[in-house]
N, C-alpha and C positions, 0 to 999 in steps of 0.2 A: 768325787762321784756325784752325779746329778740326782736330785730328789725327784723320783718318778711318781710320787704320790700326787703331785700337782698336775700331772699330764693326763689327757684323755686318750685311752688306748683303743685301737681299732679291733676288728674281729680276729686278726692274726696276732694280737698282743703287742703290736708295734705302735708307737705314738702316732696319733693322727696329725696330718699336716694342716697348717693354717691356710685358709683361702687367701689367694692373692688380693692385696688391697689395691683398688683401682686408683688411677691418677686423679688428683683433685679436680681436673677439668671434666672428667667423665662421671664424677659422683652425682648422684641424683639428690637434689636438695630436699631436705625434710626437717621437720621439727626435732626429730630424734638425734640428728647429728649437728644441730645448732644452726641450720640454714632455714630462716623463716620467710624467705622470699616467696616460695611456692606454698600457698595456703589454700585450704579447701573453700574459704570464703573470699570473694573479691573485696569485701569491705575490710579485710585484714591485710591486704597487699601493701607492702612497703617498698617495692622495687619498680613498679610500673610507672610510666610517665604521668599518669593521671592521679596517682595516689601517694607517690613517694614523698611529696612535700606537705601532705596533709596529716599532721600529727597533733591533734588537739590534746589538751591536758585532761586528765581524769581527776576531778576535784570534788570535794563535798559541796553540797548546795550552798552552805554559808560562805565557804571560801570562794566559791565560784562567782558569787554575786556581791557580797558585802564590800569587797575591796573596790569594786568598780561602780557601786551603786550610785554615788553622787554624780559621777561623770555621765552615766547613762541617763539619769533622771533629768539633769540639766539640759542635755541635748533634746530629749523628748519634749520637755516643756518649751524649748525654743521653737520646735516644730509646731506645737499646738498653738503657740502665740502668733506665729508669723506665716504659717502655711494653711491655706484654706482647706486642702484635702484632709490634713491631719486634724484640724479643728472640727471640720464637719463630721469626720468619723467618730470622734469622741462625743460630740453633741448628739449624733444619731443614736448611739448606744444609750446615752442618758435619757433621751426622750422615749426610748422603747422600754427601758427598765424602770425608771422612776416617773418620768413625765411630770405633769403639773400637780398631781395628787397621788400620794402614796398612803393608802389607807389599810389599817389593820382590822380584820374581821375575826372576832374571838371564836375559837373552836375548842372549848375546854374538853379534855378527855375524861368524860364522866365515868367511863368504865374503869379506868385506872384509879380514879379517885375513890370509887366504890370499893375496889380491892384494897387500896392503901389505908382507908379510914374505917371501913365497915359501915359507913352511913349510906343512906339511900340516894346517892347522886344518880340522876337519870337524865334522859333527853329533854324532858320538860324543864327541869332546873337549868340545864345547859343553855337552852334557848333564852330563858329569862335572864340568866347571868350574863350571857353574851350581849344582850341588848343594853343592859345597864352599864356594863364595863366599857363597851364601845362608846357610849355617851360620855362617860367620864374621860376616856382617852381623847376623844375629839376636842373636848374643852381644854385639855392640856396641850395637845399637839398643835392645835390651830388657834391658840390663845392670841388675841389681838395685841397683847402686851409682850409677846414673845418670851415668856418666862421659861419655856422649855430649853432655851438657849442661854448659856451663862452670859453671853455678850448681848443678849436681848436684840438680836438682829434677824434671826431666822425662825421660821416655823419648822416643825419636825420634817415635813416634806423637803423644804429647802435645805435643811441640815443633811438629810440623806442624799440629796442631789449633789451637794458639795463633797460629801464623804465618798460617794461612788466615783466622782471625778478624780479625787485623789487616788482611789484604788486603780482606776483605769490608766492614769498618767504616771503616777509614782510607784504603783505596786502595793501600797498600803493605805488603809483607812484607820484612823486612830481617834478615839474619843475618851474623855475622862468623865465619869459619873460623879458629880459634885453634890454636896449636901449643904444648902444655904437656908437654914431656918429663919435667918434675919429678914428674908424677903417676904415672908408670909404676913399677910394683913389684908384688911378690907381694901378693895380696889387694887390689890397687889397680887402676889403669887398665892395660889391655893396649895401648892406643894413645895417642899424643900428640895426635892429632887430636880436637878437641872443638868444639862449636858454641855460639855466643853469640847468642841472639835479642835484637834491638835494637828499641826502640820507634821507629816511623817519625818521631815528633815530633822526635827528636834529629838527624835528617838535615836540615840547614838551612845557609843561607849564613852564613859566619863573621861574628860581631859583629852579627847580625840585620840585615845589609844587604839591599838589594834584589837581585833577580837581575841577573846580568851576562852578557856575551856567552858566556863559557866556564864559567859557574857557574849552574846552574838548579835552584833549590830544594835546594841543597847538593850537587848532582851535578856533578862536574867533567867537562867534555867537551872534545874536540879540535875541529879545524877541520871535521871531517866529522860532528860531532854524536855521535860514539861516546863512551861513558862510559870515563874513564880513572881515576877516583877518586871518593871520597866524603868530605864534611866532616861529621864526627859530633861532636855535643856530648859532653863528658865526663860530663854528667849532664843529666837532664830539666829543662827550664826551670821546671817547676812543683814541683820537689823542694826543699822548704824546708830539708832537712838537708844539701844539697850546693849551696848558693847560689853559692859561689865557682866550683865546677867547672862549673856550668851556663853560665858565661860563657867557657868554654874549649873550643876545637874541636881535634879531631885529624884530620889528613888521612890517609886510608888508601887506598893504590892499589887499583885493582880486582882486580889479580892480580899474581902474582910474575913474575919474568923468564922462567920456563919455563912459565907458563900456569896455575899452580895458583891458584884463586880465593881472594881474601882476603875479599871481600864478595859476598854473593848478594842481589840486589835483584829481587823479583818484583812486578809490577803488570800490570794489564790495559791493554794499549795500545789506545787508541781512535782516535788520530790520528797521522799521520806527524810525526816530530820531537818526540814527547812523552817527557819524562824523569822524570816523577813520576806516581803513580797518580791515578785520577779521583775520589777522595774516597769510594770505596765504592759498594756497590750500592744503598744507601738514599738517596743524594743526590738523585736525580730525584723522590723521593716524600716528602721531608721535610715539605714544606708540607701535603700532604694528610694525612699521619699526624698532624701537629699539629692540623689541623682536626678529625680524628676524636677525638683526645684531649680537645679543648675541648668538642666536642658531647657526648661521652660523660659528661664531668664535669658539664656543665650539666644533662643529663637526670637524672643521679644526685642532684644537689643538689635539683632540683625535686621528685623523688620522695620524698626525705627530708623536705622541708618539708611536703609533702602528708600524709606519714605522721604527722608530729608534730601537725599541726593537722587532726585528723580531723573535728571538729565544733565549732560555736561557738553561743553563745546570742545571739539578736538581741532587743534591747529598744527600745521606742519612745523611751526617754529616756536621756540621759547625765548623770551626776551633776554634772559641772562645766560643760560647754559649754552644755547646755540651761538649766542654772540661771542662768548669766550672761545668756543671751539673754532669759530670761523674768523677770529681776529676782530670781530665787531667793526666790519667795514661800514662805510657810509651808506651803501645800498641797503644793507640789512637794517641798520638803525632807522633809515627813512621808512622802511616797510613797517617796522614795529610802531613807530610814531604815527604812521597812517592808521594802523589798527586801533590804537588808543583813541585817536581823534574821531575815527569812524563810529566807534561804539558809544562814545560820550555824546555824540550829537544825534544819534538815531533813536527816536522815540515815536515812530510812526504808529498810529492807533487806527483800528478799524472798528468803529463803534466803541465798545468798552474793552476791546481786546487788543493787546499790544502785538504787533507783527514783528517777529524776530528778523533782523537784517544781518547777515553774516558778511565778514570781510572775505576777500578772495582767499581761497585755500582752506577755509574753515568749514566744519560740518557738525551737526548736532547728533549725539548718541543718547539713547535712553537706557536707564539702569533697569535690568530685569529683577523685579521684586518677588522672587520665588520663595516666599516665607509665609508660614512655616514650611519646613522641609516636608517632602511627600510622605516620609515615614514617621512624622512626629505624632500623628493621631494614633497610629498602631502602637508606637512605643508608650505613649501616655496610657492607652487602654490596658496594655499588658501590666504596667506598673500598678494601675488602680485595681486590677484584678488581684494582684499580689497583696495589696493593702486590704482588700475585701476579705481575702482568705485569712489574713492574719488577725483581723478584728472580729471575724464572725458575722460580718454584714454581707449583703449581696452587693455585686458590682454596681447595680443600679442605685442602691442606697448611698454608696460612696460618691459616685459621680453625679447623682441626681439627673442622669440622662436615661429616660425611659423610651426614647424614640425608636429603638431598634428591637423591642421585645414585644411578644404577643401575650395574651392573657395566660396561657398555660405555662410558659417559661417564667413569667413574672411571679405567678402564684407559687410555682415550685421553688423559686429562689427565696421568696419571702417566708415560705413555710420552713425551709432549712434555717434561715436567719432567725425565725421566731423560736426555734428550739434552743439556739444559743442564748437569745435574750431571756427566755424563760429560765434557763439554767442559771444565768447571771443573777436574775432577780431572786431566785430561790437561795442561791449561795449568799448573796448580800443580805437578804432578810434574816437568814439563819445566823450569819456570822456577825451582823452589825445591828440591824434594826430591832430584832427580837430581844437580844440581851439588854438593850436600852429600855425597851418597853417593860420587860420583866422587873427591872430595877425600880421603875416608876410604880409598877403594880404592887410591889411589896409595901410601898407607902400608901397606895390607894386602899388596900384592904384594911389598913389601920385607921384611915381617915373616915371612910364611908361604911354604912351598914348595907352590905350587899345581900342579895337573895341567898338563902341557905335551905337545904331540905329540913324537914321536920326532925327535931331532936338534936340538931347540931348546935352547939353553943355559939353565941354571937361572936366571940373572940377566937373561935377555933382556927379559922384560916390565918388570922394575924399571928397567932402563936406558933403555928406549924407551917408557915409559908415556905421557909427554906427547904422543907422536905416535900412540899406539894407544888413547888414552883414550876416544874416541867409540865405536868398535866393542866395546871391552872392557866399558864401563860401561853398555851398552844393557840396559834392563830394562823390565819391566811392573809397574805399581803396582796393588795390589789394595786396594780399600776395601770398604765394605759392599755387599751385593748389592742388586739392584733389588727383590727380594721378590715376593710373590704376593698377588693379590686372590682368585683362585680357584685354589688349589694343584693340584687334580686336573686341571682343564682346561689350565692353563698348563704343567704338567709333561708332559702328553700332547703338547702342542705341541713341547716340547723334544725328546721322544723321536722325534717325526716329523721334526724338523730333523736329528737325528743319523742316523736311518735313511736319509734322502734325501740325505745328504752335504752339506746346506746349512749345517751348523754343526759344531763340534768339541766334545768333552767339556770341554776346557779353557775354551772360550768360554762354554758353557752354565753350568758350575759357577761361573765367575767372575762372570758377570752376575747370576745368580739367588741365589747364596749368598755371594759374595765370598770363596770359599776357593780354595786351590791344588789343582788337580785331582790332582796326584801324591800329595798327602797324603791325599786322599779315597780314591784307589785303594789306597794302602798300608794305610790303616785298614780297608778292606773285606777285604783279604787277611788281616789279623790277626784280624778278627772271624770269618771263615770257619774258620780254623784253631782258634780258641777254641771254636766250636760243636762241631767234631769232637772236640777234646780232652775236653770236658765231657760229651759224649754228648747234647747238646741238639738237638732237631729244628731244622734250619736253616730260615730263612724262604724264601719263594719265590725271591727274587733269588739267594740262596746256592745253592739247588738248581739253578737255571739255570746258575750258574757251575760247579757240580760236574759237571753233565751235559756242559757244554762241555769240561771237562777230560778226562772219560772218553772223549768222542768223539775228542779229539785224540790220545790215547795210541796207538791202532792206527796212526794215520798216522805218529806218531813212530817206532814200531817198524819199520814198512815202510821209512821213510826210512833207518833204520840198516841 
């Protein structure tokens, strides 16, 4: 007897019949029955002609990059070394972000210091502190003896320029903060702090092993994924003169017990859980740049061949092939001999120009030198626009061709590029330059007697620097200015922004010329006094200043 408890009964008490199952060919594909071809998103399609062969892997950021990192970086470096477009794009970014002078302007957060310490830190103290701290920093960063660099080759600006180049090309910028008190002395170093720029290739898993759970591309991490140290090769793996050291690794903790950094590692984070850089800004466009190089070389080779073979002589006979085909009779041989004799003896000149004399049956044909191809310029422009999009530059900056743009389009393109350059400068200064400067500042507050509010002990900052490091070392980094396309129109716009209160003198001078506004104002005061001293008629801006000074004198007398 059948078990009726597992059956569904109808209204009449009889078991309900199952619906007929359609044939496989008539079933509608769906995710519920295991058919994934018909998906609500085109991006998930796996059966169409355009998408079926596109099945990239879904990997973690470290697995996605670290396995292929060396191959990608070596190819990018080869492009930058040998291709003008790639080299120019990197140089353009460096010149806009770092330039020839990378200056720090101290901006201590006196409000935070007041809350943390209970002492009367205020804006007056912050201004006095900033002036003196910046003076000490310039003496260190621009030292003629280059003691800020462990190799004594680079100033701090040059060190940052090289570090950012590593970041752009290799994906990482890496520096070690060293302590060398033996260099201190008269005529030598003033500080024991010095910086060692390290090639990112040397950051790797010891003994060339694969990545492990707590070691990713040479970066040692804890259970939370936070970096706790770095494995650095003693020498580059490609250094023939230090082959033994290239197989030795040194483990360097990220920081000391009290928080002073030992290693500063800067890279552009693109995904959560990433511990190495993304192989530089040219990685997404390596293939297209290589295509352009090949196409450019092919067109050049073809043009050279066309230039060499500008014309040729066409003859109805060939001395060997035709002779063999026709049995090399006496008549044909005589004709060929006549041709050779004719050409060897014909050197008729008209002035300084030789007149070609052809044998009977011969004619001259010219080679058409249609190079480069008619679509070469369009192809090159399309590739360079792709390069510009990948690097954050404008197409005109990459190609250095400004012939087909007007003021509006050029300014719009440069404003968009400037946003990217400003973001790169901010990221690099926060991730690389500022940590180096704060490590030096820790020593500076111990070496010098710096301004302090009333009631603060002289050694207070030195004793408590690890806790006050963030508000004390706050600063703004100045690189090159944005520049002008139309100086008159754009400077008028700056004046309107100042008059309307929408901007400040500090902001306008920093963005447009990359200078410190206080230095500009101080220099203007010096120039006005020099005009007066020498009896030289001052320019209009100086007259306006003098008028303003005279107008303020009665007010000052009344106030007294």
